[in-house]
N, C-alpha and C positions, 0 to 999 in steps of 0.2 A: 234215590241211586246217582250220582254227579253227572255222569254222561252212560250212553248207551251206543251199543254196537249199530249198525247202519240196517237195515231191513232184510239185507242180503246175508249179514253175518260179516265176520273176517275181524282181523283186528283193526282197531281203530287207530290212524296215524295221531301223534302231538297235536294238539292244538292250542292256538292261542286267544284268549278271550280278550277284549280290550274293553275294560269298562271305563266309561265317562265319571271321575270322580268327583267331577264339581256340578253334577247335575242331578235337579232333586229338592225337594224341601229340606232333607236333612244331611244334604251336603255339606263337606266330605266325610263329616261321623258316621255315618250310619253305611256308608258305601265301603270306607276302612274295614269297617266290621264285618258286613259282609264278605270281602277279600278273606280277612286274617280267619274269620270261621271255616271258608271254606277249603282255602292251604293245607287243613289241618283233617283235611275228610279222607280217608286212606281209598276209597270208590273212584277219587276223581285224578291219581296220580298221573295221566296223561292230557292233564288240562293245564295249562298252565294261565294267568292272570296277569294284564297289563293295564296298568291305575293310569288314566291319564289327567293330568291337573296339575295345582301347586305343590310341586316336589317338597316346600319347606313342611307345610301343613298334613301333607300326604305321612310322611316319613316321621314325622311327631308324634301322630295319631298310632302307627305301626310300632312303635317302639313301645306304647303301654299296651300293647295286644300281643297276647301269645298267638305266632304265627309261624308258618314256614316259609323264609326267607326266599330260599331257593323255588319257591313255586309263586312267587308274585314279584313282580317289575314296577318301575316306578317310569315315568315319561314326561318329563316338567315341561308346562306350557302357563303362564301365566295366566290368561284369560278365560273367563267363560260367561256364559248366554244366563241371563237371568229368568226364572220362571214368566216373568213378566213383558219383556221385552220384545219389539215386533223382530220375528225371526228376521227377516230380508235384510233388515237396518245392520241388527246385532250383528249377524254376521260377515257384513261388510266392513263395521267399524272394528272387528274385532278377528283376522285375521289366522288369530293364534288360540281360539276359542277353544277348550278341549274336547267339543263333541265335533268340532271341523275336523281337528287335530287326530281325532280316534278315527273318524271314518276317512283320513289321509292314511296312515297307518294299515286298516286294515286295504287299501287297497295297491300301496305299495306289498303287500305279502305280510307284513308282521305281525298282522294277526288275521282269524279267520272270520270273526262274528262282531257285533260292538254291541253294548249295552248302554243303555242311560234311562233314569229317571226324572230327566230335566226337559227342556221346554220341546214339545213335541213338535211344532212348525219350523225348528230349529233344528233340529233332530232330522225330519224327513227333508228340509232342505240340504242340507249337509253330504247326506247321502247322495241324494241326486246330483250336486257338484263333484262329489268324488268317487261315485260308483261307475258302473255301465250297465242299462238293462240287460235284460239276457232277451237273444236274440227271438224276437218274434211279440216279445213283452211292449204293446204299446202306451199303456199305464201300471204304476204300480199300486198296491194295494196295501192299507193298513187290516189287518186281520184282529179279531181279538176272539175270545173263550168267553163262556158264557153257562153258565149250569142247567141239568137237565135229569129228565127224570130215570132215561134210560143209561145204560152204563155199554161200554166200547172198549176193544182190546184186550189184549192179554195184562193190560195194569187196571182193567175194570175202570175205566177212566169216566168220569160224569162230564165232562165237558164239551161240547161242540165250537166250533170254530163257524164265524161269520166274517164275509169280508167282500165289498170294503166295508170300513169303519171312519171312513173320511178323508181319505188322500186323493180319490177321483171320486168327485160330485155328479158332473154329467159322463156317460158311460156308454157304449157301442155294444151290439152285439158282438164283437170281436171281443172288447174289455169284458163281459160277462163272461166272453167262454175263456182266457186266461186266467181268469180270478177260480174257475172251477178248476182248471187244470193245477195251478199255484196252492189253493186249497188241498186238494187232494194229496200230492205231495207232500205237503209240511205235515197233514194230518196222521199220516199213515207211520211219518219218523217219530211224533210228540207222541201217539198215542199208542202207536204199535199197534195199530189197526190197519192192516195191507188193502182193506179193499171198504174204503168210507164212503157211506152213501153221501151224495152229492144232490144236492135240490134247488132251484132258486126261488127266490123269494118275489112273490106274486098275490093278487085278490082274489086268486082260486085256483082249484088244483088240475085245471081242465088244461089242454096244452097250449089252449088261443086266447088263455088268459092275460091281463097284464100290458104295458106301454109294448111297443114293436118291436124294439130291442129284445125285450124279454122272450116274446115269441118266437124271435127269429132264433136268440142263444138257446132254447127248448129245442128247436129242431137239429141245429146242431149237433148238443150236447147228447142227444140222444142215440147217435150217429157214433157216437167216440169209444174206438172198441178197449181204452184204456181207462174209463172215467166211470164205475159204478154212477149213473145216473138215474136220481128214482121219481126225478118231475120235479111240479112244482108244490110248493108246500103254502101255507098262510101264516099269520102272523101268531094264530094259535097253534102252532106246530109247532113253535122253536122250543117253548119250554119242554115241550115232550121230548125231545130228543129226536125227532122225527128223521130229520137227517143229520150228520155227523158235521157235514160242511154247508154253509148258507151262504149262496152268493145274492149279492146284489148290490145297488150304484152307495158309493160314499153317502149320497144325503139319507138314504134312507137308512142305512146302516147303521150312521150317527144316532140317528133319530130313537131306531129300535133297542141299539146300544145301551144309551141314557136311560132307556125306558125302562129296560129291566134290572139298572143299574140302583133306581128307584125304588123296584117293587119292593124288594126283601128289605131297606130300608124303612119302605112304609108300614111294611106288616111286623115288622120288630116294634116300632113306634107306637102301630095301636095297641099290640099284646101289651104293651107296657101301660097305655093308657086304662085299656079295660082289667090290670091289673088292680090298679087303683081304684077303681071306679066303684064295683060291687063286688059280695063274696060269692054267687054263684060264678061269675065268670073269672076270679080267682082260683075256686078248684077248676073249673076246665082249663085254663090255661095251665095249670098246674097239671094235668093229665095229656095234654101238647107238649110240655114243655121239652120232652126227647125230640119229636117233631121240628120245633121249631130251632131247638140247638143246631137239630142238621140243615136247616134251612140254611142259619148263619154259616154255617162250615163251606157250604155248598158254595155260596155265593161271596166268600169271603177271597177278595180279589191276591192278598198277601201269600195266597198258597199258591195260585197259578204263574204267579212271574209275570208276564207281561204282555204285549201286543206282538206279534211278528211284522215287520216291513218286508213283504215278497215281490219279487220282481226282478232284483239288482245281483249283481252276480257276489254278493257278499249277503250274511244274514243280520238284521237290524230288530232286537227288542227292545222294545220300550216299554219299559218299568212304569207304573202308575208313579206320578209326580209327589204322592203321599209316601213311597216306600219306605219302610225302615229297613234295618239288616236282612229278618227272615226274609221278606218280600223279595230284595235285590238277589240273595243267594237263589230262588227260586228263579228268576230272570236268567243269571247265569249258566245254572243248570239247565233251562230250557236253550239257550244258546249253543252249549254245549251238544246236546242231543242232534239241534238241529243242522250244525255246520259239522262240514266234513264229512257227508254222509251221499253227495251225489244230488245233492236237491235242487242245483240250479243246471246239471244235464238232463234229469228225469225232467223239469219244467220245460227246458227246452228240447226237447223227444216229444212231452205231450201235445207240443203248441204244433209240432210238425207231423201229427197224426192228426189236428184237429178237422173235421169236415170243413168243404166249404159251403157258403150259402146256399141255400135252393133255391132254384129257379122259381121265377111268381107265379104261383098256381099249383106247386108242390108241397104249399106248406099245411096246416094240418086242419084246417079251418074253420 
């Protein structure tokens, strides 16, 4: 489904999703293909698409594709940030870069969310320059989804959310608590899971395990009236799906995410190697082929779109740099599901309800 109703029900107001048409390894061709296909989906009639980039190239590509012209607009800007460019320098030299202009259009109210497969650092920096943080948010968080054994929500969603995965390397307990609130509010909308289980990633399940900021965050989150906090989990619990939202620092989260991405690739490579080596292994792998295909499906990043940047007054979805049309379509769908649902307001209220740090001596021991 292209877009969904907010958790509380009701009719969705019309949405405009800005898309960085020049961002990504296969831009603008695959971006325009994605927009053309989305414009024809009847389930997304309340969503308008605003392509930001070189209008000459974009319009030429649209001319050769079947699309609904009433649902696609093009905002011309002559510059773009390449994948390899240093973010700060690139945005300083290119004030008309498509990602920066896209963020500005959201800030001006011309769009409610932004999607890009381009330079991650430049995208995050553009949002920081153009958007406001939600009151109470000290640091923003880049989240990512990963496959698990468990299913959740009315969509039977196999994906859990982990944040932060790189936007904030050093965190305090305030930051971890804010990440928990933001992740819970976002997961409730995307997975349609009204009560997502939230956990802190630590080196033990006990309340007193982990760095000081994790221990302090644990003590506060377990007293939050609006968070379904299930305590600490360890790394082994992540693929099991013991939590729907896993909270950690950006440094830890980035390491975990890269490891999870590598696991499925390694399994598939080993299976291919074993298949060529021995007949017995080949027979065994044939029996397991259904499970291996399922693993590939679960870990296929193209089907879940992209990673949200949370904590701003607008929603940004970062698609994978290698995204083609299918992945970009899903990234826009995720943006449409998350935007216009009161996400920022719920995060602000969740932060207001956050219990203060406990006095010394009142910890878990």
